[in-house]
C-alpha positions as CSV (number, residue, x, y, z in Angstrom):
1,M,33.1,89.6,-6.3
2,T,33.8,90.1,-10.0
3,R,31.1,91.6,-12.4
4,K,29.9,89.9,-15.5
5,P,29.9,92.0,-18.3
6,L,26.3,93.6,-19.6
7,S,26.8,91.5,-22.8
8,K,27.2,88.2,-21.1
9,L,24.1,88.7,-18.6
10,E,21.8,89.4,-22.0
11,E,23.4,86.4,-23.8
12,E,22.1,84.4,-20.3
13,A,18.9,85.9,-19.7
14,I,18.2,84.8,-23.8
15,E,19.2,81.2,-23.2
16,S,17.3,81.2,-19.8
17,S,13.9,82.5,-21.1
18,A,12.7,79.5,-22.2
19,Y,12.4,77.9,-19.0
20,L,11.0,80.4,-17.0
21,A,7.9,79.6,-17.7
22,S,5.9,76.2,-16.9
23,D,6.8,73.4,-19.3
24,E,3.7,71.5,-18.7
25,K,2.5,70.5,-22.3
26,A,5.4,72.7,-23.9
27,S,2.8,75.7,-23.1
28,N,6.4,77.8,-23.0
29,F,6.4,77.3,-26.9
30,R,2.9,78.6,-27.4
31,N,1.5,82.0,-27.8
32,S,1.4,83.6,-24.6
33,G,-2.1,85.6,-23.8
34,P,-4.6,86.1,-20.9
35,I,-6.0,83.2,-20.0
36,D,-9.6,82.8,-20.0
37,P,-11.1,80.8,-17.1
38,K,-14.2,79.7,-19.2
39,C,-12.1,78.4,-22.4
40,E,-12.6,75.4,-21.4
41,K,-16.3,75.2,-21.1
42,I,-16.9,77.8,-24.4
43,E,-15.9,76.9,-28.1
44,A,-14.6,79.4,-29.8
45,H,-16.0,80.0,-33.4
46,P,-14.4,81.9,-35.6
47,T,-16.4,84.9,-37.2
48,V,-18.1,83.9,-40.4
49,K,-19.7,86.7,-42.7
50,P,-23.3,86.2,-43.3
51,W,-23.1,85.6,-47.0
52,V,-20.8,83.1,-46.8
53,H,-23.4,80.9,-44.7
54,F,-25.8,81.6,-47.2
55,V,-24.0,80.7,-50.4
56,A,-22.4,77.8,-48.4
57,G,-25.8,76.4,-47.4
58,G,-27.5,76.9,-50.7
59,I,-24.4,74.9,-52.7
60,G,-24.8,71.8,-49.7
61,G,-28.8,71.7,-50.1
62,M,-28.2,71.8,-54.3
63,A,-25.6,68.4,-53.9
64,G,-27.9,66.6,-51.3
65,A,-31.0,67.3,-53.1
66,I,-29.5,66.0,-56.5
67,A,-28.0,63.0,-55.0
68,T,-31.1,61.6,-53.4
69,C,-34.1,62.9,-55.6
70,P,-35.5,59.4,-56.8
71,F,-35.9,58.8,-52.8
72,D,-37.6,61.9,-52.2
73,L,-40.2,60.6,-55.1
74,V,-41.0,57.7,-53.1
75,K,-41.7,59.2,-49.9
76,T,-43.8,61.9,-51.3
77,R,-45.7,59.2,-53.1
78,L,-46.0,56.6,-49.9
79,Q,-47.5,59.7,-47.8
80,S,-49.8,60.1,-50.4
81,D,-53.2,58.8,-50.2
82,I,-53.7,58.9,-53.9
83,Y,-50.5,56.2,-54.3
84,K,-51.2,54.3,-50.9
85,K,-53.1,51.8,-51.8
86,A,-51.2,51.0,-54.6
87,Y,-48.0,50.8,-52.8
88,Q,-49.6,49.2,-50.2
89,S,-47.6,45.9,-49.1
90,S,-48.4,42.9,-47.5
91,T,-46.3,43.8,-44.7
92,H,-49.2,46.2,-43.1
93,S,-51.3,42.8,-42.2
94,G,-51.8,41.2,-39.1
95,N,-48.3,39.5,-39.1
96,T,-46.0,40.0,-36.5
97,M,-42.6,40.6,-37.8
98,S,-39.4,42.0,-36.0
99,Y,-38.9,45.9,-36.5
100,L,-35.5,44.9,-38.0
101,A,-37.4,42.4,-40.8
102,Q,-40.0,45.2,-41.5
103,A,-36.9,47.9,-42.1
104,G,-35.2,45.2,-44.6
105,T,-38.8,44.8,-45.9
106,H,-39.7,48.6,-46.4
107,F,-36.0,49.0,-47.9
108,K,-36.6,46.1,-50.5
109,E,-39.8,48.1,-51.3
110,T,-38.4,51.5,-51.4
111,V,-36.0,50.0,-54.2
112,G,-38.9,48.1,-55.6
113,I,-40.7,51.4,-55.9
114,I,-38.0,53.3,-57.6
115,S,-37.7,50.2,-60.1
116,N,-41.2,50.4,-61.2
117,V,-41.1,54.1,-61.8
118,Y,-38.3,53.9,-63.7
119,R,-39.8,51.0,-65.8
120,M,-43.2,52.4,-66.0
121,E,-42.9,56.0,-66.5
122,G,-38.5,56.2,-67.6
123,F,-35.6,57.5,-66.2
124,T,-36.6,61.2,-66.0
125,S,-39.5,60.5,-63.7
126,L,-37.2,59.4,-60.9
127,F,-36.2,63.1,-61.0
128,K,-39.7,64.8,-61.1
129,G,-40.3,67.6,-58.9
130,L,-36.2,68.3,-58.7
131,G,-36.6,71.5,-60.6
132,P,-38.8,73.1,-58.2
133,N,-37.2,71.0,-55.5
134,L,-33.7,73.0,-56.2
135,V,-35.4,76.0,-56.9
136,G,-36.7,75.4,-53.2
137,V,-33.7,73.5,-51.5
138,I,-31.2,76.4,-52.7
139,P,-32.9,79.2,-51.1
140,A,-34.1,77.4,-48.4
141,R,-30.7,76.2,-46.9
142,S,-29.1,79.3,-47.9
143,I,-32.1,80.9,-45.6
144,N,-31.3,78.3,-43.0
145,F,-28.0,78.5,-42.7
146,F,-27.7,82.3,-42.7
147,T,-30.6,82.8,-40.3
148,Y,-29.3,80.3,-37.8
149,G,-25.7,81.6,-38.3
150,T,-26.9,85.3,-37.8
151,T,-29.3,84.9,-35.2
152,K,-26.7,82.7,-33.0
153,D,-24.2,85.3,-33.0
154,L,-26.9,87.9,-32.7
155,Y,-28.8,85.8,-29.7
156,S,-25.2,85.4,-27.6
157,K,-24.2,88.7,-27.7
158,A,-27.4,90.3,-26.8
159,F,-29.2,87.9,-24.1
160,N,-25.3,85.9,-23.4
161,K,-22.7,88.1,-23.1
162,G,-21.3,86.9,-26.2
163,E,-21.2,82.8,-25.3
164,E,-23.3,80.0,-26.9
165,G,-25.6,77.7,-25.1
166,A,-28.2,75.0,-26.0
167,W,-31.1,77.4,-25.3
168,I,-29.3,79.8,-27.4
169,H,-28.9,77.5,-30.5
170,L,-33.0,76.5,-29.4
171,M,-33.4,80.1,-30.1
172,A,-31.4,80.4,-33.3
173,A,-32.8,76.8,-34.9
174,A,-36.4,78.4,-34.2
175,T,-36.2,81.2,-35.9
176,A,-34.4,79.6,-38.4
177,G,-36.9,77.2,-39.2
178,I,-40.2,79.9,-39.4
179,A,-38.3,82.0,-41.7
180,T,-37.4,78.7,-44.1
181,S,-40.8,77.6,-43.6
182,T,-42.8,80.9,-44.7
183,A,-40.3,81.8,-47.3
184,T,-40.6,78.8,-49.2
185,N,-43.7,76.8,-48.7
186,P,-45.1,77.7,-52.3
187,I,-42.3,76.0,-53.8
188,W,-42.7,73.2,-51.6
189,L,-46.6,73.0,-52.6
190,I,-45.6,72.9,-56.5
191,K,-43.1,70.4,-55.7
192,T,-45.4,67.9,-54.4
193,R,-48.0,68.7,-56.8
194,M,-45.9,67.7,-59.5
195,Q,-44.8,64.3,-58.0
196,L,-47.8,63.3,-57.4
197,G,-48.4,64.0,-60.9
198,K,-48.5,60.7,-63.6
199,A,-46.9,60.6,-66.7
200,G,-48.4,60.2,-69.9
201,T,-51.8,61.5,-71.2
202,S,-53.4,61.6,-67.5
203,K,-50.4,64.2,-66.5
204,Q,-52.2,67.1,-64.9
205,Y,-49.7,69.9,-65.0
206,K,-47.3,70.3,-67.9
207,N,-44.7,72.2,-66.0
208,S,-43.9,73.9,-62.6
209,W,-44.9,77.0,-64.0
210,D,-48.1,75.8,-65.2
211,C,-48.9,74.1,-62.0
212,L,-48.2,77.4,-60.0
213,K,-50.8,79.0,-62.4
214,S,-53.5,76.3,-61.8
215,V,-52.7,76.7,-58.3
216,V,-53.5,80.6,-58.0
217,R,-56.5,80.3,-60.8
218,H,-58.3,77.5,-59.2
219,E,-57.2,78.0,-55.0
220,G,-55.9,81.3,-55.2
221,V,-53.0,82.7,-53.7
222,Y,-53.7,81.2,-50.1
223,G,-53.5,77.9,-51.5
224,L,-49.7,78.6,-52.1
225,Y,-49.5,78.2,-48.4
226,K,-51.1,74.9,-47.8
227,G,-49.4,73.2,-45.3
228,L,-47.8,75.9,-43.7
229,S,-49.3,75.4,-40.3
230,A,-47.5,71.7,-40.8
231,S,-44.3,73.2,-41.8
232,Y,-44.1,75.4,-38.7
233,L,-45.0,72.1,-36.7
234,G,-41.7,70.6,-38.8
235,S,-39.9,73.5,-37.4
236,V,-39.3,70.9,-34.2
237,E,-37.1,69.2,-36.8
238,T,-35.0,71.6,-37.3
239,V,-34.8,72.6,-33.7
240,L,-33.8,69.0,-32.7
241,Q,-31.3,68.4,-35.9
242,W,-29.5,71.6,-35.0
243,L,-29.0,71.0,-31.3
244,L,-28.1,67.7,-31.1
245,Y,-25.7,68.7,-34.3
246,E,-24.0,71.4,-32.3
247,Q,-23.6,69.1,-28.7
248,M,-22.0,66.3,-31.2
249,R,-19.8,69.0,-32.8
250,Y,-18.9,70.3,-29.3
251,I,-17.6,67.0,-28.4
252,I,-15.4,66.4,-31.2
253,K,-14.0,69.9,-30.9
254,Q,-13.6,68.9,-27.3
255,R,-11.6,65.7,-28.3
256,S,-9.7,67.3,-30.6
257,I,-8.6,70.1,-27.9
258,E,-7.4,67.4,-25.6
259,K,-5.2,65.9,-28.3
260,F,-3.8,69.0,-30.3
261,G,-4.6,71.8,-27.5
262,H,-6.9,75.0,-28.3
263,N,-6.8,76.6,-32.1
264,N,-3.6,74.5,-32.8
265,D,-4.2,73.0,-36.6
266,G,-1.1,73.4,-37.5
267,Q,-0.2,70.0,-35.6
268,K,-3.1,68.0,-37.5
269,S,-2.1,66.1,-40.4
270,T,-4.4,65.6,-43.2
271,I,-5.7,62.7,-42.3
272,D,-6.9,64.2,-39.1
273,K,-8.6,66.6,-40.6
274,V,-10.5,64.6,-43.0
275,K,-11.3,62.0,-39.9
276,E,-12.8,65.0,-38.0
277,W,-14.6,66.5,-40.7
278,C,-16.1,63.2,-41.2
279,Q,-16.9,62.9,-37.7
280,R,-18.8,66.2,-38.5
281,S,-21.0,65.2,-41.2
282,G,-21.8,62.0,-39.9
283,S,-23.0,63.7,-36.9
284,A,-25.3,65.8,-39.0
285,G,-26.6,62.5,-40.3
286,L,-26.9,61.0,-36.6
287,A,-28.7,64.2,-35.6
288,K,-31.5,64.1,-38.5
289,F,-32.1,60.5,-38.0
290,A,-33.1,61.0,-34.5
291,A,-34.6,64.3,-35.4
292,S,-36.9,62.5,-38.1
293,I,-37.7,59.6,-36.2
294,V,-39.5,61.6,-33.8
295,T,-41.1,64.6,-35.6
296,Y,-42.1,62.6,-38.8
297,P,-46.0,62.2,-38.8
298,H,-46.1,66.4,-39.5
299,E,-44.3,65.3,-42.9
300,V,-47.7,63.0,-43.8
301,V,-49.8,65.4,-42.3
302,R,-48.2,68.1,-44.7
303,T,-48.2,66.0,-47.9
304,R,-52.0,65.7,-47.5
305,L,-52.5,68.9,-47.1
306,R,-50.5,70.1,-50.0
307,Q,-52.4,67.3,-52.3
308,A,-54.6,68.5,-55.3
309,P,-58.4,68.9,-54.5
310,M,-60.6,65.8,-55.7
311,E,-63.0,65.6,-58.5
312,N,-65.7,67.1,-57.1
313,N,-63.3,70.2,-56.2
314,K,-63.6,70.0,-52.4
315,L,-60.6,69.1,-50.0
316,K,-60.4,66.3,-47.9
317,Y,-57.6,67.6,-45.4
318,T,-58.4,71.3,-44.5
319,G,-56.6,71.7,-41.2
320,L,-53.8,70.2,-39.1
321,I,-55.6,69.0,-36.1
322,Q,-58.7,67.8,-38.6
323,S,-55.7,66.4,-41.2
324,F,-54.8,64.2,-38.1
325,K,-57.8,63.0,-37.3
326,I,-58.8,61.6,-40.7
327,I,-55.9,59.7,-41.2
328,I,-55.5,58.0,-37.9
329,K,-59.2,57.1,-37.8
330,E,-59.3,56.0,-41.9
331,E,-55.7,54.4,-41.8
332,G,-54.6,53.6,-38.3
333,L,-51.4,55.4,-36.3
334,A,-49.2,53.5,-38.4
335,S,-49.9,55.6,-41.2
336,M,-48.3,58.2,-39.9
337,Y,-45.0,56.6,-40.5
338,S,-45.7,56.1,-44.4
339,G,-42.6,56.2,-46.1
340,L,-40.7,56.8,-43.3
341,T,-37.8,54.1,-45.0
342,P,-37.4,56.2,-48.1
343,H,-37.6,59.6,-46.1
344,L,-34.9,58.3,-44.3
345,M,-32.7,56.9,-47.1
346,R,-33.2,60.6,-48.4
347,T,-32.6,62.9,-45.6
348,V,-29.7,61.4,-43.7
349,P,-27.1,60.8,-46.6
350,N,-28.8,64.6,-47.4
351,S,-27.4,65.8,-44.3
352,I,-24.3,64.5,-44.1
353,I,-23.5,65.7,-47.8
354,M,-25.1,69.4,-47.3
355,F,-23.7,69.8,-43.9
356,G,-20.2,68.2,-45.2
357,T,-20.4,70.5,-48.5
358,W,-21.1,73.2,-46.1
359,E,-18.3,73.4,-44.2
360,L,-16.1,72.8,-46.8
361,V,-17.8,76.1,-49.0
362,I,-17.2,78.1,-45.7
363,K,-13.5,76.9,-45.5
364,L,-12.9,78.0,-48.7
365,L,-14.8,81.4,-48.9
366,S,-13.7,82.3,-45.5
């Protein structure tokens, strides 16, 4: 038996090496490495520095707030009993209308209120409270995204061996909601007071700074934290939104893995990447829609708690439970959903813009 020269053996070994592994899904052309049996269950997230979450969240929140400010004004006024009677429509009578017809009517009314504010108070009135809104939104979203991203990593490493899960998302979202509400409540109170003030000679506050001084002078520092209990209750909305968003994003990721493989963005076309980005952004809007429907009553209570005192300097709404009782007793259970239409018209596109911008900024800064 003739022996082959060493050089010939080397050439044959090199030629056959590509066929030694299974060719299922072209695995022989992929990077080799140890196989994690849990890789199909747990989504791997690239490590993002905390300051990137902070900056991206602030930019995303700012973009969404500017685009949807007029709807926020309408929502705040409809939640307040000061404007509720002025804007009350005939649809609140005993007429039995389908939910779809009512939704269409409320949409028409929302546009009508925006038109009325523009006509009676001027274009700038549509952006009342935008200053304190931006001052609140930018740090609020920065704190929320920063706290959520940081605590999610901490909780997963401390309690779940570095793996994510629904209960990890739950804990991180609750922590982010409480931290954000506590830090930004004074700003939201000032924004609410500014939006409830009328234009012209009856204007109660000159600007946000004048409003801040007035609240501290007449109601004390404690007055800046009115509605905080309702804000904590509203953290449930944040928790639900993050949970739903994470689950929908996981589904989108799994579909991408089935089609393109793990971490193989190189095979995706620009259209595929834009499509997945739109799906994730849309998921944020859908999650916000569902969370808002479930938890909206706390928004009405929070607005009432933040209203300025009456003419006799007495507060009508003094606590969370007391406010719920008074509103339901005097105005009925349906009033707990006052301003829901403009709220959804604001928050759903706001969430789409905010989460979409947040993700883009993260990619740019990372």
